C-alpha positions in Angstrom: 0.3 0.0 -0.1 1.4 3.2 -1.0 2.4 5.6 1.8 1.4 9.5 1.0 2.4 12.6 2.8 -0.4 15.0 2.8 1.2 18.8 2.9 -0.7 21.3 5.1 -2.4 22.9 2.1 -3.9 19.6 1.4 -5.6 19.6 4.8 -6.6 22.9 4.7 -8.3 22.5 1.1 -10.2 19.7 2.8 -11.4 21.4 6.1 -11.9 24.8 4.5 -13.5 23.7 1.3 -11.3 25.4 -0.8 -12.8 26.2 -4.1 -11.5 24.1 -7.0 -8.8 22.2 -4.6 -11.6 21.0 -2.3 -12.7 18.0 -4.3 -9.6 16.5 -5.5 -8.0 16.6 -1.8 -11.1 15.4 -0.4 -11.5 12.7 -2.8 -7.9 11.6 -2.2 -8.5 11.6 1.5 -11.6 9.4 1.2 -9.3 7.0 -0.4 -7.0 6.9 2.2 -10.0 6.6 4.7 -10.9 3.6 2.7 -7.4 2.0 3.1 -6.2 2.6 -0.5 -3.3 4.7 0.7 -1.5 5.0 4.2 -1.6 8.9 5.0 0.7 10.7 7.0 1.1 14.5 8.2 3.8 16.1 10.3 3.0 17.6 13.9 4.1 20.8 12.1 0.8 20.3 9.9 -1.1 19.7 12.7 -0.1 22.7 14.6 -0.1 24.9 11.4 -3.6 23.6 10.8 -4.9 24.5 14.0 -3.3 28.2 14.0 -4.8 28.9 10.8 -8.3 27.2 11.0 -8.7 29.2 14.7 -9.0 32.4 12.9 -12.1 31.1 11.1 -13.9 28.6 13.4 -12.1 29.2 16.8 -9.7 27.3 18.7 -11.5 24.4 20.2 -13.4 23.9 16.7 -10.2 23.7 15.0 -8.8 21.4 17.4 -11.9 19.1 16.7 -11.3 19.3 13.2 -7.7 18.1 13.6 -8.8 15.3 16.3 -11.1 13.9 13.3 -8.2 14.0 10.7 -6.0 12.5 13.2 -7.8 9.4 13.3 -7.1 8.7 9.8 -3.6 9.8 9.5 -0.2 8.7 11.1 2.5 11.2 12.1 6.1 11.5 10.7 9.0 12.3 13.1 10.4 15.6 13.2 13.7 15.1 14.8 17.2 17.0 14.9 18.1 14.8 11.8 15.2 16.1 9.6 16.0 19.5 10.8 19.6 19.7 9.9 18.7 18.3 6.5 16.2 21.2 6.0 18.5 23.5 7.1 21.3 22.2 5.0 19.1 22.0 1.6 19.0 25.0 -0.7 15.2 26.0 -0.8 13.2 28.6 -0.3 11.0 27.6 2.7 12.5 25.7 5.3 8.9 24.7 6.6 8.6 22.7 3.0 11.9 21.0 3.3 11.2 19.9 7.2 7.9 18.6 5.8 9.8 16.6 2.9 12.5 15.0 5.2 9.8 14.0 7.8 7.9 12.2 5.2 11.4 10.7 3.5 12.3 9.5 7.0 9.3 7.3 7.5 9.1 6.0 3.8 6.4 8.1 2.2 6.4 7.3 -1.8 4.9 10.7 -2.6 4.3 14.1 -1.2 1.2 15.5 -2.1 0.7 19.4 -2.2 -0.2 22.5 -4.0 3.3 24.0 -3.6 5.6 22.1 -5.7 8.0 24.4 -6.4 9.2 24.9 -2.7 10.0 21.1 -2.7 13.0 19.3 -3.8 12.7 18.3 -7.4 14.4 15.0 -6.9 13.8 12.2 -4.7 10.4 11.1 -4.1 7.7 12.6 -6.3 6.0 15.6 -5.4 2.3 16.1 -7.1 -0.9 17.6 -6.5 -4.0 15.8 -5.3 -5.2 15.9 -8.7 -2.0 14.4 -10.2 -1.8 11.6 -7.8 -5.6 10.8 -8.4 -4.7 10.6 -12.1 -1.7 8.6 -11.8 -2.6 5.8 -9.2 
């Protein structure tokens, strides 16, 4: 079964029902809920989603949304090793580098994001939800 890493924007696309991004993200998540994928997020994604969602729906509701998400995903590790790799990798966004290396560390086979340009262009594939749905 394919291990996939869901970037923060994918989770937010689902929870905030973000326009044209909602359907591919929610379809992908549904497949994961059905056992077609093993889904991972990082602790950073969990915290970032609560931080962003609380502005729209309040802290308690944001926490409740993420509790539901947590039932269907596994968490990656974020240790000194991943941080060092993120710091040492040339990239525009250290947060995306940290997400990427945490995904690699647990054996994810693809990173799913809408922000492909800020992730490494070599290593495991970086895809949008729509691309992953069309390719697998």
